[in-house]
C-alpha positions as CSV (number, residue, x, y, z in Angstrom):
1,M,-94.6,-271.2,67.1
2,C,-91.6,-273.0,69.3
3,Y,-88.8,-272.7,67.0
4,E,-88.2,-269.1,67.7
5,I,-88.0,-269.7,71.4
6,Q,-85.9,-272.8,71.4
7,T,-83.3,-271.5,69.3
8,A,-82.9,-268.4,71.0
9,I,-82.8,-270.0,74.5
10,V,-80.5,-272.8,73.3
11,T,-78.0,-270.3,71.9
12,F,-77.8,-268.2,75.1
13,M,-78.2,-270.8,77.6
14,T,-75.3,-273.0,76.8
15,P,-72.7,-271.1,78.6
16,V,-75.1,-270.4,81.6
17,T,-76.2,-274.2,81.7
18,T,-72.7,-275.2,81.9
19,A,-72.0,-272.9,84.7
20,R,-75.0,-273.9,86.6
21,T,-74.3,-277.5,86.2
22,R,-71.0,-277.1,87.6
23,A,-72.3,-275.0,90.4
24,A,-74.9,-277.5,91.3
25,E,-72.3,-280.4,91.6
26,P,-72.3,-281.5,95.0
27,K,-69.0,-280.6,96.9
28,P,-67.1,-283.6,98.5
29,A,-68.5,-284.3,102.0
30,P,-66.1,-283.7,105.0
31,A,-64.1,-286.6,106.4
32,A,-66.1,-286.7,109.5
33,A,-69.5,-287.2,107.5
34,P,-71.0,-290.4,107.8
35,A,-70.7,-292.6,104.5
36,T,-74.3,-293.5,104.6
37,T,-75.6,-289.9,104.5
38,A,-75.5,-289.3,100.8
39,P,-77.2,-292.7,99.6
40,A,-79.9,-292.1,102.0
41,T,-80.8,-288.7,100.7
42,T,-80.0,-288.8,97.0
43,P,-82.8,-291.0,95.4
44,T,-85.9,-289.1,96.4
45,P,-84.9,-285.6,94.9
46,T,-83.7,-287.3,91.5
47,R,-87.2,-289.1,91.1
48,R,-88.9,-285.8,91.8
49,R,-87.0,-284.0,89.2
50,A,-87.4,-286.7,86.6
51,L,-91.2,-286.5,87.1
52,D,-91.2,-282.9,87.3
53,W,-89.4,-282.2,83.9
54,R,-91.6,-284.7,82.1
55,I,-94.8,-283.0,83.4
56,R,-93.3,-279.6,82.2
57,F,-92.4,-281.1,79.0
58,A,-95.9,-282.4,78.4
59,A,-97.5,-279.0,79.5
60,L,-95.2,-277.1,77.0
61,A,-96.2,-279.5,74.0
62,L,-100.0,-279.0,74.9
63,I,-99.6,-275.2,75.2
64,W,-97.8,-274.8,72.0
65,G,-100.2,-277.3,70.2
66,F,-103.2,-275.3,71.3
67,S,-101.7,-272.1,70.4
68,F,-102.7,-272.4,66.8
69,L,-106.5,-273.1,68.0
70,F,-106.1,-269.8,70.0
71,I,-104.9,-267.9,67.0
72,K,-107.9,-269.2,64.9
73,V,-110.4,-268.3,67.9
74,G,-108.8,-264.9,68.1
75,T,-109.0,-263.9,64.6
76,G,-112.5,-264.7,64.5
77,A,-113.3,-261.3,66.2
78,Y,-109.9,-259.4,66.0
79,A,-107.7,-258.3,63.3
80,P,-104.5,-260.4,62.9
81,F,-102.3,-257.6,64.0
82,Q,-104.4,-257.0,67.0
83,V,-104.2,-260.7,67.8
84,T,-100.4,-260.6,67.4
85,F,-100.1,-257.5,69.5
86,G,-102.2,-258.9,72.4
87,R,-100.1,-262.1,72.3
88,L,-96.9,-260.2,72.7
89,L,-98.1,-257.8,75.2
90,F,-99.4,-260.5,77.4
91,G,-96.5,-262.7,76.8
92,T,-94.1,-259.8,77.7
93,L,-96.0,-259.1,81.0
94,V,-95.4,-262.8,82.1
95,L,-91.6,-262.5,81.3
96,V,-91.2,-259.1,83.0
97,A,-92.8,-260.6,86.0
98,A,-90.5,-263.5,86.0
99,M,-87.6,-261.3,85.8
100,A,-88.7,-259.1,88.6
101,V,-89.1,-262.2,90.8
102,K,-85.6,-263.5,89.9
103,R,-84.1,-259.9,89.8
104,T,-82.9,-260.3,86.2
105,R,-82.0,-257.2,84.4
106,L,-82.2,-256.3,80.9
107,P,-79.1,-256.0,78.6
108,R,-77.2,-252.9,78.9
109,S,-75.4,-253.1,75.7
110,A,-76.7,-250.9,72.8
111,R,-75.3,-253.3,70.6
112,T,-77.1,-256.1,72.1
113,W,-80.4,-254.1,71.8
114,G,-79.7,-253.3,68.2
115,H,-79.4,-256.9,67.4
116,L,-82.1,-258.0,69.4
117,T,-84.5,-255.5,67.4
118,V,-83.7,-257.4,64.3
119,A,-84.3,-260.7,66.1
120,A,-87.5,-259.6,67.6
121,F,-88.7,-258.8,64.0
122,F,-87.7,-262.4,62.5
123,L,-88.4,-264.2,65.5
124,N,-91.6,-262.8,66.8
125,A,-93.4,-259.8,65.2
126,L,-93.2,-261.2,61.5
127,P,-93.9,-264.9,62.1
128,F,-96.6,-264.3,64.6
129,S,-98.4,-261.7,62.3
130,L,-98.1,-264.1,59.5
131,F,-99.6,-267.1,61.2
132,S,-102.5,-264.8,62.3
133,Y,-103.2,-263.7,58.7
134,A,-102.6,-267.1,57.5
135,E,-105.4,-268.6,59.8
136,L,-107.9,-266.3,58.3
137,T,-108.1,-268.6,55.3
138,I,-106.5,-272.0,56.3
139,P,-107.2,-274.3,59.1
140,S,-105.3,-274.3,62.4
141,T,-104.2,-277.9,61.7
142,L,-102.4,-276.9,58.4
143,A,-100.8,-274.0,60.3
144,G,-99.6,-276.4,62.9
145,I,-98.0,-278.6,60.3
146,C,-96.4,-275.6,58.5
147,N,-94.8,-274.7,61.8
148,A,-93.3,-278.0,61.7
149,T,-91.0,-277.3,58.7
150,S,-88.9,-274.8,60.6
151,P,-86.2,-277.3,61.3
152,L,-86.1,-278.0,57.5
153,W,-85.8,-274.5,56.6
154,G,-83.2,-274.1,59.2
155,M,-81.1,-276.9,58.0
156,A,-81.2,-275.5,54.4
157,L,-80.3,-272.1,55.3
158,S,-77.5,-273.2,57.7
159,L,-75.8,-275.0,54.9
160,V,-75.3,-271.5,53.2
161,A,-75.0,-269.3,56.2
162,L,-73.1,-271.2,58.6
163,S,-69.9,-272.7,57.5
164,E,-69.4,-274.9,60.5
165,D,-72.8,-276.6,59.9
166,R,-71.7,-279.2,57.4
167,P,-74.1,-281.3,55.4
168,T,-74.3,-285.0,55.8
169,R,-76.0,-287.5,53.6
170,R,-78.6,-288.4,56.3
171,R,-79.5,-284.7,56.8
172,V,-79.7,-284.0,53.2
173,A,-82.0,-286.9,53.0
174,G,-84.0,-285.5,55.8
175,L,-84.4,-282.4,53.9
176,G,-85.7,-284.0,50.8
177,L,-88.0,-286.2,52.9
178,G,-89.2,-283.4,54.8
179,F,-90.2,-281.3,51.7
180,L,-91.9,-284.6,50.1
181,G,-94.0,-284.5,53.3
182,V,-95.1,-280.9,52.8
183,L,-96.2,-281.7,49.2
184,T,-98.0,-284.5,50.5
185,V,-99.7,-282.3,53.1
186,L,-100.7,-279.8,50.3
187,G,-102.0,-282.4,48.0
188,A,-99.6,-281.6,45.1
189,W,-100.7,-284.5,43.0
190,Q,-104.2,-282.9,43.0
191,G,-102.8,-279.5,41.8
192,F,-103.3,-278.0,45.4
193,S,-107.0,-278.0,44.7
194,G,-109.2,-276.6,47.5
195,L,-106.1,-275.1,49.3
196,D,-105.9,-271.3,49.9
197,L,-102.4,-270.8,48.4
198,T,-101.9,-267.3,50.0
199,G,-102.7,-268.4,53.3
200,T,-100.6,-271.5,53.1
201,A,-97.7,-269.4,51.7
202,M,-97.8,-267.0,54.8
203,A,-97.7,-269.9,57.2
204,L,-94.8,-271.5,55.4
205,L,-93.0,-268.0,55.5
206,A,-93.6,-267.7,59.0
207,S,-91.7,-271.0,59.5
208,L,-88.9,-269.8,57.4
209,S,-88.7,-266.6,59.5
210,Y,-87.7,-268.5,62.5
211,P,-84.3,-269.9,61.3
212,I,-83.5,-266.6,59.6
213,G,-83.8,-265.0,62.9
214,W,-81.9,-267.8,64.7
215,I,-78.9,-267.7,62.2
216,Y,-78.8,-263.9,62.6
217,L,-78.8,-264.4,66.5
218,R,-76.1,-266.9,66.4
219,R,-73.8,-264.9,64.1
220,T,-74.1,-261.7,66.0
221,L,-74.9,-262.6,69.7
222,G,-74.0,-266.2,70.0
223,G,-71.3,-265.4,72.7
224,S,-73.2,-263.0,74.7
225,T,-72.9,-263.5,78.5
226,D,-76.3,-262.0,79.1
227,P,-78.7,-264.5,80.8
228,A,-81.3,-266.2,78.5
229,L,-84.2,-264.8,80.5
230,S,-82.8,-261.4,80.2
231,M,-82.3,-261.8,76.4
232,T,-85.6,-263.4,75.6
233,G,-87.5,-260.6,77.8
234,A,-85.9,-257.8,75.8
235,Q,-86.7,-259.4,72.6
236,L,-90.3,-259.8,73.3
237,L,-90.3,-256.2,74.7
238,L,-88.8,-254.9,71.4
239,A,-91.4,-257.2,69.3
240,T,-94.3,-255.7,71.3
241,A,-93.0,-252.1,70.8
242,Q,-93.0,-252.9,66.9
243,L,-96.5,-254.1,66.9
244,A,-97.6,-251.3,68.9
245,V,-96.5,-249.0,66.2
246,V,-97.7,-251.2,63.3
247,T,-101.3,-252.2,64.8
248,P,-102.8,-248.7,64.9
249,L,-101.7,-247.9,61.2
250,F,-103.6,-250.9,59.8
251,T,-106.5,-251.6,62.1
252,T,-109.1,-249.6,63.9
253,L,-110.0,-250.0,67.6
254,P,-112.6,-252.8,68.1
255,T,-116.1,-251.5,69.1
256,S,-116.8,-254.8,71.1
257,F,-114.7,-257.3,73.0
258,P,-116.2,-260.8,72.7
259,V,-115.2,-262.9,75.7
260,L,-114.2,-266.1,74.0
261,P,-111.7,-264.5,71.4
262,L,-110.4,-262.1,74.2
263,L,-109.7,-265.1,76.3
264,A,-107.8,-266.9,73.4
265,V,-105.7,-264.0,72.8
266,V,-104.7,-263.6,76.4
267,A,-104.2,-267.5,76.7
268,L,-102.0,-267.3,73.6
269,G,-99.7,-264.6,75.1
270,A,-99.7,-265.5,78.7
271,L,-99.4,-269.2,78.2
272,G,-98.3,-269.8,74.4
273,T,-95.7,-267.1,74.8
274,G,-94.7,-266.0,78.3
275,L,-95.3,-269.1,80.3
276,A,-93.9,-271.4,77.3
277,M,-90.7,-269.3,77.2
278,L,-90.4,-270.0,81.0
279,L,-91.0,-273.6,80.7
280,Q,-88.5,-274.1,77.8
281,Y,-86.0,-271.9,79.6
282,N,-86.1,-274.4,82.6
283,L,-86.2,-277.3,80.6
284,V,-83.0,-276.6,78.7
285,S,-81.4,-275.7,82.0
286,E,-82.4,-279.0,83.4
287,I,-82.3,-281.6,80.7
288,G,-80.4,-279.9,78.0
289,P,-81.2,-278.4,74.5
290,T,-81.3,-281.7,72.7
291,T,-83.9,-283.4,74.7
292,A,-85.9,-280.2,75.3
293,Q,-86.3,-279.6,71.6
294,M,-88.0,-283.0,71.1
295,V,-91.1,-281.1,72.1
296,T,-91.2,-279.7,68.5
297,Y,-92.4,-283.2,67.1
298,F,-95.5,-283.4,69.4
299,I,-96.9,-279.8,68.4
300,P,-98.5,-280.6,65.1
301,V,-100.0,-283.7,66.5
302,I,-101.5,-281.7,69.2
303,A,-102.6,-278.8,66.8
304,T,-104.3,-281.3,64.6
305,V,-106.3,-283.1,67.4
306,A,-107.3,-279.7,68.7
307,G,-108.4,-278.4,65.5
308,V,-110.4,-281.5,64.5
309,A,-111.9,-282.0,67.8
310,L,-112.7,-278.5,68.9
311,L,-113.0,-276.6,65.7
312,S,-114.6,-279.4,63.6
313,E,-111.8,-278.8,61.0
314,P,-111.9,-281.1,58.1
315,L,-109.1,-283.7,57.9
316,S,-108.1,-285.8,54.9
317,W,-105.7,-288.8,54.8
318,N,-102.8,-286.8,53.3
319,T,-102.8,-284.3,56.2
320,P,-101.7,-286.6,59.0
321,V,-99.7,-289.0,56.5
322,G,-97.8,-285.8,55.2
323,A,-97.2,-284.5,58.8
324,L,-95.7,-287.8,59.8
325,V,-93.3,-287.5,56.8
326,V,-92.3,-283.8,57.6
327,L,-91.7,-284.8,61.2
328,A,-89.5,-287.7,60.1
329,G,-87.5,-285.5,57.7
330,A,-87.0,-282.8,60.3
331,A,-85.8,-285.4,62.8
332,L,-83.1,-286.7,60.2
333,T,-82.1,-283.1,59.7
334,Q,-81.3,-282.7,63.4
335,T,-79.3,-285.8,63.7
336,G,-75.6,-285.4,64.2
337,R,-75.9,-281.7,65.0
338,R,-74.1,-280.0,68.0
339,P,-76.5,-278.8,70.9
């Protein structure tokens, strides 16, 4: 749910962030300026910025954590492809509005659009659809925990696809620990009894799809000079177009539009995709990708609390314990990595 946004933004924001940081550095004061001017004005903006990014960080964690609940409610009345299409449509509208306000243009290179078409499939269209189908048969809590395995898949794939991403003992240990946590969540010692294997496999495949798209982007468009907002906006636009083609082929137009599921789909798109992208975009710009990516570890916790408290989903001891093991393993796989 978040990995696709984080990795894409981090990849494209790196040069932009550096440029903005340099541009934002204060110029030396003229010789005639009083020496007491800077100390008198500097502390207040610093405190405001620190409070501001923490509030946005918490908001982002809540939005992405509740996204799995929104999916569950949406698929209660609409087909999974319809939920995904609505999510992408409303998310794209938010980003297009942001681009219009900031006067950011879409990429012009045909090569960029071609690569973004592939990225849109692996980072948006495919995983969003898989999660929607998965939550037809599995709890939103389990879907949220499966989403947390993306860093584990990413680390495993990067060892093969990215020659510069060298393994370390700690990261390999984190990979093993993380997948041990997955087996704990799934109750492997009980023979996966009471678990819908198809739905769980879909959720895990959705999590695997994110790092595939990220590695593809890194290898093809890692050096792009287009702004992150432009790239992510184009990516969502392409994903929406893909679902606009697929959805009518596999679904029929709903005969009714229940309010609560409809609001869930709107929130999933406008908040969980569009606004979340803008929040993450600004967080990476302000505090850097390493700190911004820490939001990943709060998402399954919030998804679990929301599912149990609001949807009355069952919760056995192995789910939270396994989730903690997954998060510990994911954290280890990220140690020593370059931003």
